[in-house]
Steps between C-alpha positions, in 0.01 A plus 500: 500500500595870466373824637366763249442803722425590855196710582385677813123437549234678686269379772334163488136493397383265788564689829366342829306752707296506802116491506287675748518214732882501498520180290738470200337550174609483133362727218262318268665507162220327309460170310826323382747667724702274732618705802742212603673488158859580529654317200453522123673507167437722215501385146550732205510437122767657295406487125796703385651364179779262586392481865176304514517408881276483801684654799420381846605731785431543873393844644364483843344760722770541753629851578811450305404306190736333239356396152682160455486317168450123554493406140470631149316217311528487119163450322338526157514812293318802634390397856213745558265420785503223762297342783528210750299176536253511795724266702798734421713205366519649147545816317351547169653752262333633173764547247414711189738349267610689184478481121670160499391341825133466608366601832533256782461439876811415695432294813747548789534303824487745794684288722807420285455807277547275199304501179282189468355552150423749232162441346418654155198721505395758231646805338600775736405326828439797721339374825466189698248403782414184687168354598439507875530126521841515339423261225503726186715779374333749274740715265371790313629540153488860369544430134286190484210645680453202714596313817721188498403261786768282648471198715699584823553136579631390165615845382355441154271737329153413415435469119212750503548870584233743629427774258444847673528877391786669324823525682443304809745600780413320820254263666360489848277239678236538760604344836259201438645436159156533321573791279810653333530855366739600211607860433501561115722806463462563127122513478446624856284219626502227782400144417306305748570129490327200657810304623314157501408526136771743387249709305461867499159592656519879458723782364500813708573836331770670733774723388791529266814332586338255744767352707554436868246286674432439872216322670401633840580231753131413551441462131235762482682767284752494218724804440659553159746773382437656178802718402370615165207667673684596834246309706435202714172310457332339791293177390241347713568120453131416585368677217815527293449883421696811574370656817761771546773664313803643689675817349721748662686805378833500323648264767295204337643535150557155345386272783657164458608288805255408770524311823319440827642575841221430752225761450715693259503475128841617359518650156794605308493790247776476251475842346379654829805365684289406812356222717140552608317349789122420476280365757353175359176545709417849380698532178636832612862604498670530833839621388765513232872538490754594236704222361755603240603271206160408361380232754361194348409168666455457877587236747383523870679346803276246687475733809390781288796703625651602169450474121745440223468675166676429175600810303480561129782768487734349737645133540388495856222433752341781706422429868209658665417506867114430508445609861624860440417500137859608435737427217824359632759431240582304185681154493719531199563206260739669271369373164209350325124582471314399825124439468313218700531478885364280767565433870520139632431466878735286690885484541749347267 
C-alpha cells in the first residue's frame, strides 16, 4: 500500500450528547446510516486512456486522515460506473469499451481485489446495477438502447436484452425487487420495467439528459438528475408519475451525480460547481456548498459522516464533511479521468 495525501478533517457527524434526563443520546441521522461504522474502502474508476483501472483506497474519519491506496486494479477499457453485490463480496464495473472493444462488465472479488471475470455486454456500457436478491446484473448500453442482463451466478449474459429508451444511462431497483427504472438520457425519459417479466410497463417523460437515479430507502420515491434541463425529477413509484421537480438557481447547473445520506439527498452540479442537500421527506433544499473542479459522482461513507466526489476537471476526489456541510480538500491521483465512485463498508 501507499499513501496519497494526508487531510485534516472536521467534526464527526455523530456526536453523543445528553438528553433532558441526563442519558447519553445520538443524533438521528436517518435510514441507511450506521453510527458504529468505522471502516470502509473507497472504489473509484479511472477511465483515462492507457490507465483503465479501479483504485481502492482507505480514508477514514479520524482527526488525522490518510488516503492510502490498497490496490490499482486493471480492468477493461473505459471503466465508468461501479456498484457492489448485496453481500458485498463482489464489485461490478461497467466499462464503456471503445471503437474496437465492446462494452463489458468487469467482476472483482472485494476480498482479494482480483478480477474474476469480464463479461461482454453491449455498445458503450455506461451503468451497472444488481437486483436486490443479488442474482442478476443489469448493464445499461447507451448506444444499443437496451439493458444486458447477466446471471451473477454463472457470469453469462442472457441472450435477450431489454429494449428501453434512447441513451440508457443507469438502472435502479425498488427494495423489493419488483420494478426497475432506467434513465434514458438522449430522449429524456424513464423506463419502468417489471423485473419478473423483464418488460417495459410504462415510459415516463422526465427531462433532457436523464442520468443519476436513487430510490428512497423505503422505496416510495425515485429521484433522477436531468442535467440537460437543470432539474431533478421526483417520481412516485406507486403511480410511476412525476410528482415534484426540484430546481434551484445557478448552483444547480447540470445536475449529475446523486446519492443518499440518511434523510439527505446529495446532488452534484457540474457546471454549478456545487453539492446540494435536499430533504428526502419535503423535497426542499437544506443547504449547498461550493465544490470546485466540476463535481461528478458521489460515494457516501456508511456512517454518513463524509462524502467522496469525483471531479471532471481534476484527477482527484473531493472530500466533504457532511456534518458541517463543508468542503475539505482533494485527494489527488495525478493522472487519468476519474468518474465512478462507490464506498464499501467494512475493513480490508
